[in-house]
C-alpha positions as CSV (number, residue, x, y, z in Angstrom):
1,M,52.8,12.2,-13.7
2,Y,51.3,10.5,-16.7
3,L,54.9,8.3,-16.6
4,G,54.9,7.5,-13.1
5,S,51.7,6.1,-13.8
6,L,53.1,4.3,-16.6
7,E,55.8,3.0,-14.9
8,E,53.4,1.8,-11.7
9,R,51.6,-0.3,-13.8
10,R,54.2,-2.7,-15.5
11,A,55.7,-3.0,-12.6
12,R,52.4,-3.7,-11.5
13,G,52.4,-6.2,-14.2
14,N,55.2,-7.9,-13.7
15,E,54.9,-8.2,-10.3
16,I,51.5,-10.4,-11.5
17,K,53.6,-12.0,-13.7
18,L,56.8,-13.2,-11.5
19,V,53.8,-14.5,-8.6
20,T,52.1,-16.7,-11.3
21,A,55.5,-18.2,-12.9
22,A,56.1,-18.6,-9.2
23,L,52.8,-20.4,-8.4
24,Y,52.8,-22.6,-11.6
25,E,56.5,-23.3,-11.3
26,A,55.5,-24.8,-8.0
27,K,52.3,-26.7,-9.0
28,V,49.5,-24.5,-7.0
29,K,46.5,-25.5,-8.0
30,D,44.6,-22.9,-10.5
31,E,42.1,-22.1,-7.8
32,E,44.9,-21.0,-5.7
33,I,47.0,-19.0,-7.8
34,L,44.1,-17.4,-9.1
35,R,43.2,-16.4,-5.5
36,V,46.6,-15.4,-4.3
37,L,46.4,-13.0,-7.3
38,M,43.3,-11.1,-6.2
39,K,44.4,-11.4,-2.6
40,V,48.2,-10.4,-2.6
41,C,48.4,-8.4,-5.9
42,D,45.3,-6.9,-6.1
43,A,44.5,-8.0,-9.1
44,D,40.2,-8.9,-10.5
45,R,39.4,-11.6,-11.5
46,E,40.0,-10.9,-15.0
47,E,43.1,-9.5,-14.4
48,A,44.0,-12.5,-12.6
49,T,43.0,-15.1,-14.7
50,N,44.4,-13.0,-18.3
51,A,47.6,-13.4,-16.4
52,F,47.3,-17.3,-15.3
53,R,46.4,-18.6,-18.7
54,N,49.0,-16.4,-20.0
55,E,51.1,-18.5,-18.1
56,K,49.9,-22.1,-18.6
57,F,49.8,-21.8,-21.9
58,M,52.6,-19.6,-23.0
59,L,55.0,-18.8,-21.1
60,F,55.4,-22.1,-19.3
61,P,55.7,-24.1,-22.2
62,C,58.7,-21.4,-23.7
63,R,60.7,-21.6,-20.9
64,E,60.3,-25.2,-20.3
65,L,61.1,-25.5,-24.1
66,Y,63.8,-23.0,-24.2
67,Q,65.3,-25.3,-21.4
68,Y,65.3,-28.3,-23.5
69,L,66.7,-26.7,-27.1
70,I,69.9,-25.7,-24.9
71,L,69.7,-28.6,-22.6
72,E,68.7,-31.5,-24.6
73,K,69.2,-30.8,-28.2
74,G,72.4,-28.7,-27.6
75,F,70.9,-25.2,-29.6
76,E,72.9,-21.7,-28.4
77,E,71.3,-19.1,-26.0
78,H,70.7,-17.2,-29.2
79,D,69.2,-19.9,-31.3
80,A,66.7,-21.3,-28.5
81,D,65.6,-18.1,-28.3
82,V,64.8,-17.1,-31.8
83,F,62.5,-20.4,-32.0
84,V,60.8,-20.2,-29.5
85,H,59.8,-16.7,-30.1
86,K,59.7,-17.0,-33.9
87,K,58.2,-21.0,-33.9
88,A,57.0,-21.6,-30.4
89,K,55.0,-18.8,-29.5
90,R,53.4,-18.6,-32.9
91,A,52.3,-22.4,-32.8
92,L,51.0,-22.4,-29.0
93,A,48.5,-18.9,-30.1
94,D,47.4,-21.2,-33.0
95,N,46.6,-24.6,-30.6
96,R,46.5,-24.8,-26.9
97,E,46.4,-27.6,-26.9
98,L,50.3,-28.1,-27.5
99,S,51.1,-26.6,-24.8
100,K,49.6,-29.7,-22.8
101,L,52.5,-31.7,-24.6
102,S,56.4,-32.4,-23.2
103,P,59.1,-29.9,-24.9
104,A,60.3,-32.8,-26.9
105,K,57.3,-33.3,-28.3
106,L,56.4,-29.7,-28.9
107,F,59.9,-29.5,-30.9
108,D,58.4,-32.3,-33.0
109,A,54.9,-31.3,-33.3
110,I,56.3,-27.4,-34.1
111,N,59.2,-28.8,-36.6
112,K,56.7,-31.1,-38.3
113,A,53.9,-27.9,-38.8
114,N,56.9,-25.9,-40.3
115,K,58.2,-28.7,-42.9
């Protein structure tokens, strides 16, 4: 019984994460994303807000940076993944303002801070 509820919570969490990512990528307005999460995914306001903030300040910038590293900087997938997980996530967690930067500027800011 417990395992089923754990699986259900994971599936629900994944659904909320995917819907949030899709709407954010489509440049849907912030309040509309929250409304859809609450209506379609049956998330409460706090859960919807947390998912949205995680997408806006962490997940989206990391995906953009990952693509930039591979396509523009010539990183191998593994190396881009390591850079994002070991350096970018920490930097974004410490400074939300970095999430506003382009992938190129984010990359430069992270490298500058790690020297």
